[in-house]
C-alpha positions in Angstrom: -15.3 -9.3 20.0 -15.3 -12.1 22.7 -12.6 -12.3 25.4 -11.1 -15.3 23.6 -11.0 -13.5 20.3 -9.4 -10.4 22.0 -6.8 -12.6 23.6 -5.9 -14.2 20.3 -5.6 -10.7 18.8 -3.2 -9.6 21.6 -1.1 -12.7 21.2 -0.5 -12.5 17.5 3.2 -13.0 16.9 3.8 -14.2 13.3 4.3 -11.5 10.7 1.2 -12.5 8.8 -0.8 -12.3 12.0 0.5 -8.9 12.9 -0.3 -7.7 9.4 -3.8 -9.1 9.6 -4.3 -7.2 12.9 -3.1 -4.0 11.3 -5.4 -4.3 8.4 -8.3 -4.9 10.8 -7.5 -1.6 12.6 -7.2 0.2 9.3 -10.5 -1.2 8.1 -12.1 0.1 11.3 -10.5 3.6 10.8 -11.8 3.7 7.2 -15.3 2.8 8.4 -15.3 5.5 11.0 -14.1 8.1 8.4 -17.2 7.3 6.5 -19.3 8.3 9.5 -17.5 11.3 11.0 -14.8 13.8 10.3 -11.2 12.8 11.2 -11.1 15.4 13.9 -13.9 13.6 15.8 -12.2 10.2 15.7 -10.2 9.5 18.9 -8.0 6.6 19.6 -10.5 5.5 22.2 -13.3 5.5 19.6 -11.1 3.6 17.2 -10.2 1.0 19.9 -13.9 0.6 20.7 -14.7 -0.1 17.1 -12.0 -2.7 16.8 -13.0 -4.3 20.1 -9.7 -3.7 21.9 -8.2 -1.5 24.5 -6.1 1.6 23.5 -3.1 -0.3 24.9 -3.6 -3.1 22.5 -4.1 -0.8 19.5 -0.8 1.0 20.2 0.9 -2.3 19.9 0.4 -1.9 16.2 0.2 1.8 15.7 1.9 4.3 18.0 -0.9 6.9 17.8 -4.2 7.7 16.2 -2.3 9.8 13.6 -0.1 6.9 12.8 -3.2 4.8 11.9 -4.4 7.4 9.5 -1.0 7.9 7.9 -0.9 4.2 7.1 -4.5 4.4 5.9 -3.5 7.2 3.6 -0.6 5.1 2.3 -2.9 2.2 1.6 -5.5 4.4 0.0 -2.9 6.0 -2.2 -1.6 2.7 -3.5 -5.1 1.5 -4.2 -5.9 4.7 -6.2 -2.8 4.3 -8.3 -3.6 0.7 -9.1 -7.0 1.9 -10.4 -5.6 5.0 -12.1 -3.1 2.9 -14.1 -6.0 1.0 -15.6 -8.3 4.0 -16.1 -6.1 6.6 -17.7 -6.5 7.2 -21.4 -4.1 5.8 -24.0 -0.6 7.2 -24.6 -0.4 10.6 -26.2 -3.9 11.6 -25.3 -4.5 15.4 -25.0 -3.2 16.5 -21.6 -6.6 18.0 -20.7 -8.1 14.6 -21.2 -5.5 13.0 -18.9 -6.1 15.7 -16.3 -9.8 15.2 -16.4 -9.4 11.5 -15.9 -7.1 12.1 -12.9 -9.6 14.5 -11.3 -12.5 12.2 -11.9 -10.6 9.3 -10.4 -9.8 11.3 -7.2 -13.4 12.6 -6.9 -14.4 8.9 -6.6 -12.1 8.5 -3.6 -13.3 10.8 -0.9 -11.3 8.9 1.8 -8.0 9.6 0.0 -8.9 13.3 -0.5 -10.0 13.7 3.1 -6.8 12.2 4.4 -4.6 14.3 2.0 -6.4 17.4 3.2 -5.5 16.6 6.8 -1.9 15.5 6.1 0.1 18.6 7.1 -2.2 19.9 9.8 -3.2 16.6 11.6 -1.6 13.4 10.4 2.0 14.5 10.5 1.6 15.7 14.1 1.9 13.5 17.2 3.9 10.8 15.4 7.5 9.8 15.7 10.3 10.8 13.3 10.6 7.2 12.2 6.9 7.1 11.3 7.0 10.3 9.3 10.2 9.3 7.5 8.7 5.9 6.6 5.5 7.6 5.3 7.4 10.2 3.3 9.6 7.6 1.7 6.5 5.6 0.7 4.8 8.8 -0.5 7.9 9.7 -2.6 7.7 6.2 -4.3 4.0 6.8 -5.0 4.7 10.2 -6.5 7.3 8.7 -8.8 4.8 6.1 -9.9 2.1 8.7 -10.5 4.6 10.8 -12.4 5.5 7.8 -14.6 1.8 7.2 -15.4 1.4 10.9 -16.4 4.6 11.1 -18.5 3.7 7.9 -20.3 0.4 9.5 -21.4 1.8 12.9 -21.9 5.3 12.1 -23.3 6.2 15.7 -24.0 6.2 16.3 -20.2 9.7 15.7 -19.0 10.3 13.4 -16.0 11.2 16.2 -13.5 8.1 18.2 -14.6 5.9 15.1 -14.2 7.2 14.6 -10.7 6.6 18.2 -9.8 3.0 17.8 -11.1 2.6 14.8 -8.9 3.7 16.8 -5.8 1.5 19.7 -6.7 -1.5 17.5 -7.3 -1.4 16.6 -3.6 -1.3 20.3 -2.7 -4.2 21.0 -5.1 -6.4 18.2 -3.6 -5.6 19.2 0.0 -6.6 22.8 -0.8 -9.7 22.1 -2.8 -11.3 19.2 -1.0 -12.4 21.1 2.2 -13.8 24.0 0.1 -15.7 21.6 -2.1 -17.1 19.8 0.9 -18.1 22.6 3.3 -20.1 22.4 6.5 -23.9 22.4 6.4 -23.8 26.0 7.6 -21.7 27.1 4.6 -23.8 25.1 2.2 -26.9 26.9 3.4 -25.2 30.3 3.2 -24.0 29.7 -0.4 -27.6 29.0 -1.5 -27.7 32.8 -1.8 -27.6 33.4 -5.6 -25.0 36.2 -5.0 -22.6 33.5 -3.7 -23.1 31.1 -6.5 -19.5 31.6 -7.6 -18.1 30.5 -4.2 -19.5 26.9 -4.7 -16.8 24.5 -5.9 -17.2 21.4 -8.0 -14.2 19.4 -7.0 -13.6 17.3 -10.1 -14.2 20.2 -12.5 -12.0 22.6 -10.6 -9.2 20.1 -10.0 -9.2 19.1 -13.6 -8.7 22.7 -14.6 -6.0 23.3 -12.1 -4.1 20.2 -13.2 -4.4 21.2 -16.8 -3.1 24.7 -16.1 -0.2 23.1 -14.2 0.7 20.8 -17.1 0.5 23.8 -19.5 2.8 25.8 -17.4 5.3 22.9 -16.8 5.4 22.3 -20.6 6.8 25.8 -21.0 8.9 26.3 -17.9 11.6 24.2 -16.2 10.6 22.1 -13.3 11.5 23.1 -9.8 14.6 21.5 -8.3 14.3 18.3 -6.2 14.7 20.4 -3.1 11.6 22.4 -3.8 9.3 22.8 -0.7 6.4 21.7 -2.9 7.5 18.1 -2.7 5.6 16.6 0.2 
């Protein structure tokens, strides 16, 4: 980025200009996540990729973690837009719905990677206001996801569908790292005796979601204050 372009970037004042700058930073963060783990991406590296100083990046996002929280929110919305089109028709068998959800998530490694880092990385080193804004947005996304599920599985009550939406996040966050281990672990699990330790993400997630739906169809949903609601 030239000095003139960098100055123009810094001087953005109109809301649409600010939003454009934010999207540029988010695009750079997304590109970096395709190249390295989130733990290896510093604010300095992100700033270098955008072509700005750290000081200029924090004009738009307070910390590195705030960038990835917003990228998670953007990725989640994009996934739901796709899921709404791709889910099977109303009253499909719930195992078919669960399989479609799992397959859809398996095609979005960025979202799964960010979800797996949510509690341990992304919700640290950010302000109360940023966390609150993210959680409110995430709650809206869960309600939307629950609505998509209950529309396809009408026998699942609204509260149960919302609990499923919350637990889906937990399932993804837990499964994704194990399904995408380090090269050392991959090599170790080539041992035939460890074949059972290898995890196919989509297949395992589909089964977990199906088991959750089966359980929720026969047991009352947790209260809205349940700690499972992230």
